Each structure stands twice: as structure tokens, then as C-alpha cells.
C-alpha positions in Angstrom: 98.1 132.0 195.8 96.1 129.7 193.6 94.8 132.5 191.7 98.3 133.8 191.1 99.5 130.4 189.9 96.6 130.2 187.5 97.2 133.7 186.2 100.9 132.8 185.5 99.9 129.6 183.8 97.5 131.3 181.5 100.1 133.9 180.7 102.8 131.3 179.7 100.2 129.5 177.5 99.4 132.7 175.8 103.0 133.5 175.2 103.6 129.9 173.8 100.5 130.0 171.6 100.8 131.0 167.9 99.5 134.5 167.2 96.1 134.7 165.6 96.0 134.8 161.8 94.9 138.1 160.5 91.7 138.3 158.6 93.6 139.2 155.4 95.7 136.0 155.7 92.7 133.8 156.0 91.2 135.2 152.9 94.5 134.5 151.0 94.6 130.9 152.0 90.9 130.3 151.1 90.3 128.0 148.1 88.4 128.6 144.9 87.2 125.5 143.2 86.8 125.3 139.5 84.6 122.3 138.6 85.6 119.7 136.1 82.8 120.9 133.7 84.1 124.5 133.6 83.7 125.7 130.0 87.3 127.2 130.0 88.9 123.7 130.3 89.3 122.0 127.0 89.6 118.3 126.8 91.4 116.4 124.1 91.4 112.6 123.6 88.8 110.2 125.0 87.1 111.5 128.2 83.9 110.5 129.9 81.7 113.0 131.7 80.3 111.5 135.0 78.2 113.0 137.7 81.3 113.5 139.9 84.2 114.1 137.6 85.6 114.0 134.1 87.5 110.7 133.4 90.1 109.6 131.0 91.2 106.0 130.5 93.1 105.9 127.2 96.7 107.0 127.6 97.8 110.5 126.7 94.5 112.2 127.1 95.0 115.8 128.2 93.3 119.1 129.0 94.3 122.8 128.6 93.1 125.9 130.2 94.5 129.4 131.4 94.6 130.0 135.1 95.4 133.1 137.3 97.3 133.2 140.5 100.1 131.3 142.1 98.0 128.5 143.6 97.3 125.7 141.1 96.1 122.3 142.4 94.0 119.4 141.3 91.4 117.5 143.1 91.3 113.9 141.9 89.1 110.9 142.6 91.8 108.3 142.2 95.6 108.1 142.3 97.4 108.9 138.9 100.5 109.7 137.1 100.5 112.9 135.1 102.7 115.2 133.1 102.3 118.9 133.7 103.4 121.9 131.7 103.1 125.5 132.6 103.6 128.4 130.2 105.1 126.0 127.6 108.0 125.5 129.9 109.6 122.3 131.1 107.4 119.2 131.5 107.3 117.7 135.0 106.1 114.2 135.9 104.0 114.1 139.0 102.4 111.2 140.8 99.2 111.7 143.0 99.0 109.2 145.8 96.2 108.4 148.2 97.0 110.0 151.6 94.2 108.7 153.6 91.4 111.0 152.6 89.4 111.8 149.5 89.6 113.6 147.2 93.4 113.5 146.4 94.9 117.0 146.2 98.1 117.6 144.3 100.0 120.9 143.8 101.0 121.7 140.3 102.7 125.1 140.9 106.4 125.4 141.5 107.5 127.5 144.5 108.8 130.3 142.4 105.7 130.6 140.1 105.1 134.4 139.5 101.6 135.8 140.0 99.6 136.4 136.8 98.0 134.2 134.0 99.4 130.9 133.3 98.9 128.4 130.4 98.2 124.9 131.9 98.5 121.6 130.2 97.9 118.3 132.1 98.2 114.8 130.4 97.7 111.3 131.6 100.7 109.1 131.5 100.8 105.9 129.4 99.8 103.7 132.4 97.4 106.0 134.1 94.1 107.8 133.9 92.8 111.1 135.3 89.5 111.5 137.3 89.4 115.2 137.7 86.9 116.7 140.2 88.1 120.3 140.2 91.0 122.8 139.9 92.0 124.5 143.2 93.0 128.2 142.7 93.4 131.2 144.9 90.1 132.7 146.2 90.6 136.3 145.0 93.2 136.0 142.2 92.2 132.5 140.9 90.1 132.1 137.8 90.2 130.4 134.4 90.0 131.6 130.9 90.0 129.8 127.5 93.4 128.5 126.4 94.9 130.3 123.5 96.0 128.8 120.1 93.6 125.8 120.2 93.7 124.1 116.8 90.2 123.2 115.4 91.9 120.1 113.7 92.7 116.9 115.7 94.7 114.0 114.6 94.0 110.6 116.1 96.9 108.0 116.5 96.1 104.3 116.8 99.0 102.0 117.8 101.3 100.3 120.2 104.5 101.2 122.0 105.7 103.4 119.3 102.7 105.6 119.5 103.3 105.8 123.4 107.0 106.8 123.1 108.1 103.7 125.1 111.8 103.8 125.4 112.1 107.6 125.0 113.2 110.1 127.7 109.7 111.5 128.5 107.6 108.6 127.2 104.4 110.0 125.7 105.7 113.4 125.3 108.7 112.4 123.2 106.7 109.9 121.1 106.0 110.9 117.5 102.3 111.7 118.1 103.2 114.4 120.5 106.2 115.6 118.6 104.5 116.0 115.3 101.5 117.6 116.9 103.6 120.2 118.7 105.5 120.8 115.5 102.5 121.4 113.5 100.4 123.2 116.2 97.5 120.7 116.1 95.7 118.7 118.8 95.8 115.0 119.0 94.3 111.9 120.6 96.1 108.6 121.3 94.3 105.3 121.1 97.2 103.1 122.1 98.4 100.7 124.8 101.5 98.6 125.3 102.0 95.6 123.1 98.8 96.3 121.2 97.8 94.0 118.4 95.2 94.4 115.7 93.7 91.0 115.9 91.9 89.3 118.8 93.8 86.2 120.3 91.5 83.3 120.1 93.7 81.2 122.5 94.1 83.8 125.3 90.9 85.6 124.5 93.0 88.9 124.6 91.2 91.5 122.6 93.0 93.4 119.8 92.5 96.9 118.7 89.9 95.7 116.2 87.7 95.4 119.3 89.2 97.7 121.9 89.2 100.8 119.6 85.4 101.0 119.8 85.4 100.9 123.6 85.5 103.9 126.0 88.5 102.3 127.8 91.2 99.7 126.9 90.9 98.0 130.3 89.0 94.7 130.8 88.3 95.3 134.5 86.0 98.2 133.7 82.4 97.8 132.6 83.2 99.2 129.2 80.7 101.3 127.4 81.0 101.9 123.6 82.9 105.0 122.7 80.6 107.9 121.7 82.0 108.9 118.2 80.0 112.2 118.4 82.4 113.5 121.1 85.0 114.6 118.5 85.7 113.8 114.8 89.4 113.6 113.9 90.5 115.2 110.7 93.0 112.4 110.2 93.7 109.0 111.8 97.2 107.6 111.8 97.4 103.8 112.3 100.5 102.0 113.2 100.1 98.3 114.0 101.3 94.9 112.9 104.6 94.0 114.8 102.8 92.3 117.6 100.5 90.3 115.4 102.7 87.1 115.1 101.3 85.1 112.1 102.3 81.4 112.6 100.2 79.9 109.9 100.0 80.7 106.2 96.3 81.4 106.3 96.9 84.0 109.1 98.3 86.3 106.4 94.8 86.6 104.8 93.2 86.8 108.2 95.2 89.9 109.1 94.2 91.5 105.8 90.5 90.8 106.3 90.7 91.9 110.0 92.3 95.2 109.0 89.8 95.6 106.1 86.9 95.0 108.4 88.3 97.3 111.1 88.7 100.2 108.6 85.2 99.7 107.3 83.8 99.8 110.8 85.7 103.0 111.5 84.4 104.5 108.3 80.8 103.9 109.5 81.4 106.4 112.3 83.9 108.8 110.7 82.8 109.4 107.1 85.0 112.3 106.3 88.3 111.3 108.1 91.4 110.7 106.1 93.1 107.4 107.3 96.9 106.8 107.0 98.0 103.3 107.4 101.7 103.4 108.4 103.9 100.4 107.7 106.0 99.2 110.6 109.5 100.7 110.4 111.0 97.2 109.9 108.4 96.1 107.5 106.1 93.7 109.5 103.0 92.8 107.5 103.6 95.3 104.6 101.8 93.1 102.1 98.8 92.4 104.3 98.4 96.1 105.3 98.8 97.2 101.7 96.3 94.7 100.4 93.6 95.8 102.9 94.1 99.4 101.9 94.0 98.8 98.2 90.9 96.7 98.6 89.2 99.5 100.2 90.4 101.9 97.4 89.1 99.5 94.8 85.7 99.5 96.6 85.5 103.3 96.3 87.0 104.7 99.5 89.7 106.9 98.2 90.5 108.6 101.6 92.5 105.6 103.0 96.2 105.5 102.3 99.0 103.1 102.7 102.3 104.8 103.6 105.7 102.9 103.5 107.8 104.1 106.4 110.6 101.5 105.9 113.0 104.1 104.5 112.3 106.7 107.2 114.4 105.5 110.1 117.5 103.3 109.4 117.8 100.5 112.0 120.6 100.9 114.4 121.7 102.4 117.7 121.3 106.0 116.4 117.5 105.6 116.2 116.4 102.4 117.9 116.7 101.1 121.4 115.7 97.6 120.2 113.8 96.0 117.2 110.5 97.3 118.6 111.3 100.7 120.0 112.6 104.0 118.8 114.6 106.4 120.9 114.1 110.2 121.0 116.0 110.7 117.7 114.0 107.9 115.9 110.7 109.3 117.1 111.7 112.8 116.0 112.7 111.6 112.5 109.4 109.6 112.2 107.4 112.8 113.2 109.3 115.0 110.7 108.6 112.5 107.8 105.0 112.3 108.8 104.4 116.0 109.0 104.1 116.8 105.2 101.6 113.9 104.8 99.4 115.1 107.7 99.7 118.7 106.4 98.3 117.5 102.9 95.2 115.9 104.5 94.7 118.7 106.9 94.6 121.3 104.1 91.3 122.7 103.0 90.6 121.5 100.5 92.6 118.2 101.1 95.7 117.8 98.9 97.2 114.6 97.5 99.9 113.0 99.6 103.4 114.2 98.5 105.8 111.6 97.1 109.5 111.5 97.6 111.5 114.5 96.7 113.6 114.0 93.5 117.2 113.0 94.2 119.3 115.8 92.7 122.1 113.4 92.1 120.2 110.9 90.0 118.1 111.2 86.8 114.3 111.3 86.8 112.6 108.9 89.4 115.6 107.1 90.7 116.3 107.1 94.5 119.2 105.6 96.5 119.9 104.6 100.0 121.9 102.2 102.1 119.6 99.4 103.2 120.3 97.6 106.5 121.4 98.1 110.1 123.8 101.0 110.2 126.6 99.0 111.9 126.1 96.3 109.3 126.3 98.6 106.4 129.5 100.0 107.5 130.9 102.5 105.0 128.3 104.7 103.3 127.5 103.8 99.7 127.1 106.2 96.7 126.2 106.2 93.0 127.1 108.2 89.9 125.6 108.1 86.4 127.2 108.6 83.0 123.8 108.7 81.3 120.2 107.9 82.3 120.9 104.3 81.6 124.4 103.8 83.0 125.2 103.8 86.7 128.2 103.0 88.9 127.4 101.9 92.4 129.8 101.8 95.4 128.4 99.6 98.2 129.5 98.2 101.5 127.6 96.0 103.9 128.0 92.5 105.5 125.9 90.8 102.8 122.5 90.3 101.0 121.5 87.2 102.6 120.5 85.2 105.8 117.7 87.1 107.7 119.1 90.7 107.3 120.6 92.6 104.4 123.2 95.4 104.3 123.8 96.9 100.8 123.5 100.0 98.5 120.2 100.2 96.6 119.3 102.3 93.6 115.6 101.9 92.9 112.3 103.0 91.7 108.7 102.0 92.8 107.0 99.2 90.8 103.3 98.6 90.9 102.1 95.1 90.0 103.9 93.6 87.1 107.1 94.8 85.5 110.6 94.0 84.1 114.1 95.3 84.8 117.0 94.6 82.5 120.6 95.7 83.1 124.1 94.7 82.0 126.8 94.3 84.8 129.8 95.5 82.8 132.2 95.2 85.7 132.3 94.2 89.4 135.3 94.8 91.6 135.2 93.0 95.0 137.6 92.1 97.8 135.4 89.4 99.3 134.3 86.3 97.4 130.8 86.7 98.7 130.4 90.3 97.4 127.3 90.7 95.2 126.0 92.9 92.5 122.7 92.5 90.7 119.1 93.5 89.9 116.6 93.2 92.6 112.8 93.3 93.3 112.2 94.0 96.9 108.9 94.4 98.9 110.1 97.2 101.2 113.3 99.1 102.1 114.0 97.7 105.6 116.8 95.3 106.3 114.7 92.0 106.3 112.5 92.5 103.3 111.2 89.7 101.0 113.1 90.0 97.7 114.4 88.3 94.5 117.9 89.2 93.3 119.5 88.0 90.2 123.2 88.9 90.2 126.9 87.9 90.1 129.5 87.2 92.8 133.0 85.7 92.8 131.8 82.9 94.9 128.7 81.8 93.1 129.0 83.2 89.6 125.5 84.0 88.4 123.0 83.4 91.2 119.3 83.8 92.0 118.4 84.3 95.7 115.0 84.8 97.3 113.5 85.6 100.7 109.8 84.7 101.1 108.8 86.5 104.2 110.0 89.5 106.4 113.2 88.8 108.4 113.2 85.1 107.2 116.3 83.3 106.0 117.2 83.7 102.3 117.4 80.8 99.8 119.9 80.3 97.0 117.7 79.2 94.1 120.4 78.7 91.4 123.9 79.4 90.6 126.1 79.2 87.5 129.8 79.8 87.0 130.2 83.0 85.2 131.9 86.5 85.3 131.0 89.9 83.9 129.9 91.2 81.5 126.5 89.6 81.7 123.1 91.1 81.0 120.4 90.2 83.4 116.6 90.3 83.2 114.0 90.0 86.1 110.4 89.6 85.2 107.5 89.9 87.7 104.1 88.5 86.6 101.8 88.3 89.6 103.4 85.8 92.1 105.7 84.4 89.4 109.2 85.6 88.8 111.5 84.8 85.9 115.2 85.4 86.1 117.2 85.3 82.9 120.7 86.0 81.7 122.5 86.7 78.4 126.3 86.7 77.9 126.2 89.5 75.3 126.0 93.1 76.5 122.5 93.8 75.2 123.4 95.8 72.2 123.0 93.0 69.6 120.0 93.1 67.5 118.0 90.2 66.3 114.6 88.7 65.8 112.4 87.8 68.8 112.5 84.2 68.2 116.2 83.2 68.5 118.2 82.2 71.4 118.4 79.8 74.2 115.7 79.4 76.9 112.3 80.8 77.5 110.9 84.1 76.2 108.1 85.3 78.4 106.2 88.3 76.9 106.9 91.4 78.9 104.0 93.4 80.5 102.5 96.2 78.4 105.2 98.9 78.2 104.1 102.0 80.1 107.3 103.9 79.6 110.7 103.3 81.3 110.8 106.5 83.4 114.6 106.6 82.9 114.7 109.5 80.5 113.7 110.6 77.0 116.5 108.8 75.4 115.8 105.1 75.1 118.3 102.5 75.9 119.7 100.1 73.3 117.4 97.2 72.4 117.2 94.3 74.8 119.3 91.2 74.2 117.5 88.5 72.1 119.4 85.6 73.5 118.1 84.8 77.0 118.9 81.8 79.2 116.3 81.2 81.9 118.2 80.8 85.1 115.2 80.3 87.4 111.5 80.3 87.2 110.0 81.1 90.7 106.4 80.6 91.5 104.0 81.4 94.4 106.3 84.2 95.7 103.7 86.6 97.2 104.9 90.2 97.4 102.8 93.3 98.1 101.3 94.9 94.9 103.6 97.9 95.2 107.3 97.1 95.7 110.7 98.4 94.6 112.9 97.5 91.8 116.6 98.5 91.1 120.3 97.8 91.4 122.0 96.4 94.4 125.7 96.1 95.5 127.2 94.7 98.7 130.9 94.3 99.6 130.2 91.5 102.1 132.6 93.4 104.4 131.4 96.6 106.2 135.0 97.9 106.2 135.5 98.0 102.4 133.5 99.1 99.4 132.6 97.0 96.3 132.1 98.7 92.9 129.9 97.7 90.0 129.0 99.3 86.8 125.5 98.8 85.3 124.7 99.7 81.7 121.8 99.7 79.4 119.3 99.8 82.2 115.7 99.3 81.2 112.5 99.4 83.2 109.0 98.5 81.9 105.6 97.7 83.3 104.1 99.5 86.3 107.2 101.6 87.0 106.5 105.1 88.5 107.7 107.8 90.8 106.1 106.6 94.1 103.1 109.0 94.1 99.8 107.6 95.4 97.1 107.9 92.8 93.4 107.8 93.8 92.2 107.8 90.3 90.6 104.6 88.9 93.3 102.7 87.0 93.1 99.9 84.6 94.5 96.6 85.9 96.8 95.0 86.2 99.2 97.8 85.0 98.3 101.1 86.6 100.0 104.1 85.2 101.3 105.2 88.7 102.1 103.0 91.6 99.9 103.6 94.6 102.9 103.9 97.0 104.1 106.6 99.3 107.6 106.6 100.5 110.1 109.4 101.5 113.8 109.3 101.8 
């Protein structure tokens, strides 16, 4: 009886037990490990080879390979956050967590992945790193092959939140470095971290990019080794820094310039043949200091470093910005599209000069036009027409030119070093007493730029107004009761500016000695760039309205005509006649030829509208 019970018990256990796995099924579930140093895995960005794995610590480092089969897994030696793309399809965000045993194994393949060969891209998220031990593939079908369409050219992006795509839908992958690289079919590396500064902070001892760039990792808790610059040599470096370097003291301005200059020189000792593009911050932080550092390098013989003014590329407002320090997807995309032709020029073999702005088909010669200011503050779009190369009618809206932010219509050209603009305001139609029309010299094209404007308004008559630093409050220097027509003259001589006015229309002729007020000699005339037909002779009777000293702008600025309605719901109209430009006026092309100072033939400024 005991035997019978035992037999029944065994039979039940056999019936309840799972059937044995056939030999073929065991073969299909076996793993094939592809080690981290497999030659078909191509790494981009800063990676460090160790005895046990391949490690990245700068955000955005990625690798590419082709894999066969339906099983695609990673074995990792630490938790991480990664982005995965298969066959150039949708990007998925995956988090690898520690589950109680090492190594961590994470599945990259979706359930419906078809059999065959697949293109694989894995990138580290902005707040993570990858410690890759191996790929895990099918035993029989799994293998790797070199990825297709690998570009031999790599662009390195140095920066802060903007370079990481902070505030966009897919973070790194919708930031302008990834967008422009995908657009152009090139590889890239990102040397960036949140809130990055250029300068070291002597109070908190926090290191800036001037130090961290040369380390293998941006993190203080690691025993950082110096980065091995023989690992890769970028064809181009794009640097975007400045907005996080808050300069509280006047002397800090020169410190930033010297820090950037030293930083670029140190990069050059490692990368002799790399083109370097220094982008201005979109809202114009530290334009003068950045430009000064670049031009000092140029004057010392390094002609492969360029300053690029981006302040006209992306208009501030809800369409492109999430806040003053972050762009959304649309803003990042616009930044990438504006940057692409500049990268293409320096990636060409042989290298080509950087392209300047495209000619405006609605304006003569080198004139450009745009609405300056936050889009909501500008209100109605402005416009311009011209009756001759020296006569313009401007329609401009905007809340004002004043306080810490401007909103107005601007018609302008680039000005390098010293120069003069003259124009007669024939008429000015305005609904608001604070509406303004005048001639302006402006450091950059964002809403808070340092500037000098000499103009006329119903409230102040003739007025002179300045802003000394970016996004600072404006100051009314002088005002005189008057109404159009008046001829105005604005002279830049180094850090000194002279604002003058004449009640005649600029067509009278006379000797050079008569009149009221001072008569500063104009800079040597290098041509007006307003056309072959010359404007009428300048007025000979000038009254000096203001003599402004120690106003330090960048070497290359903008000069032109400005109109604001002081009400974004209406448009103010002003007619300017007999416009004359002289000095270092040009078309915005960057010239690397040696030029006589202080009046170069062409400004060394790049901007695009």
C-alpha cells in the first residue's frame, strides 16, 4: 500500500511539473556577450577605457553600432539614465536601476522588434553616465557590424543649459547640438553641465569651464584625470558661455576677457587645427568681453577663432523661450538652423570664410532691419520702405526704448570701431507722447543692449539716452524742446560719443568753420555703403547736445535708425532723409586679413537675420 501511495505521489508531481525545455529552446535563450572594446562599437564624446568597462562622464556621450537579432541588452556597472534609438526611429528614455545583483542588465529591444540587422544608438542623459561592460545579443543570430554613415568630422559643443537642451521636450536630443548635428549628418561631443560658468568662483571654490574642460569628468567627487586630447580632435569647437558669470565689479569685465583669452589659448595648445566659434548669448550677456578676447587672439595671429553674434537669431518671447535662460524646442531648432551654414563653412575642405547675413531684398546695399525686443512688447510688426538709398520711412511699434528692455523697429548696418551717422528726421507721426524716433548706436540686437540714441519725441523734444550695460536701466542724458525737421549727428570715437543736432535739413552748404557748438573731426571716410549716389553735404551748423565719455561698447556694434510707438497696439511713423554713414561701416562679414587700426575696412562681425 505504501508503494502505491508513493507511486501516485510521484505521478502527481510529474503531472504538475513543467515539461522539460527542448534542447533547441535552450540554445535560443543562450546569451552572446559583445565586450565593450568590440571594434564595431564606435564611441563619440569623452569616454574612458578601463579594465572592466567603457565609461562616460560628460553628458551626451554616445555610441553607435549595428546589431543582429531580436535580443538587444546592455550590461552596465552602475545605474544610469540613457536614450536609445533603433533604426533611426523614435527615441526612448530608459532608466537602469540596481536590482540586487551586478552587473545591471537592461533590455533595449521593444517586444515587436523584427529579426534582422538594426542600427543602435545609445546616449547618456544630461545627469548620467554610462559604464558599459557588454552588449547581450542572441547566441546564434546576434552579432555586431560597423555602423553606417559615420562622419569623419566631429563638432564639440562647450556650454551650459542651452547646450544640454534643458527645457525642451527630449532634453539633450532636442538641444541645438544634437539638432544641428543630425541636420548636417556629423558627429558631436558635448562638454557641458547645468549652470556652467567660464570663470572659477573664488568664494565658493566652484570650478568653471576654464578648469573643468581639461578634466576627464565634470564631477568633483571623482579622482579626475586630465583629459587625453589624443582621443579625438574636433574639426570645430562651438562655445556658448557667459550668462551664468555674474560680474558684480567693474574690474570683473576685464577678468572675464582675460579668463576667456587664457582658456582659448590653452585649448589651442592641444588642438592646433580646430576652428573655434564663440557664440554670443542669445540675450547679449558679456558680448563686449567675449568679442574683445576673440579679437585679441586674432591680433596675436590666431585667425581660426571667431566671434558670432547670435542676438538677432532668436527673438525673446514665448514662441522660442521658456524663460530668460532657456530655449524651447522651436528656439533650439532656430539656433541650430542659423548655426548650420557657419559650421558648414569651417567643415569644408579647404575651410571657407564664415558667411555674413543675406542681403535684404527690400533694402538697398548692406542695410538690414528687424523688430528688436520681446515679441509681446513689440506688438505690431514694424516695416520699412525707401525712396532712395538715403531716404527711409520706418513704421515701428513697441512699448518703448528705455528702462531695462527695449521694443522698437531698427534699420541698421554693422559698425567696427569709430564711425559717424547723420540723418534728418523730416517727420514723426505718433499717438503717444513717449514715442521716439532717432539715430542709434547699439552693442547688439537683443532687447537689453547697451546703446546711445539721439532722437526726438513729443514728450522730450530732442533727447539723448544711454544704457551702459546689458539689461541695465537707461539714463536720459539731455533733452531740448524741439520738433521736426531736425538733422542729427552721432559720432563714436573710442569710448566717447558726441550727439549733435542742426535745425536745418542738411542741404545747406557752407564752410567748415561756421555754426554753433563743437565740430569734432569725423573718422577717415571709408565709404558710406549706402550706394554709389552720394547724399547731400552734411549740415555745417551743429549744436552739441551731449558729450558722453567712458561708455565702453564692443569694438563691433550696430548703427542705424530706430522708431518706437510707445504702445504695442499702434504704429509710429518716421521719415529719415539724407542718411550718411562713415568710418568703419560695412556689411557684417568677418575678415581675417590684417587691417589697419583703428578703422578696418570691414567689421569683423558675424550676424544673421
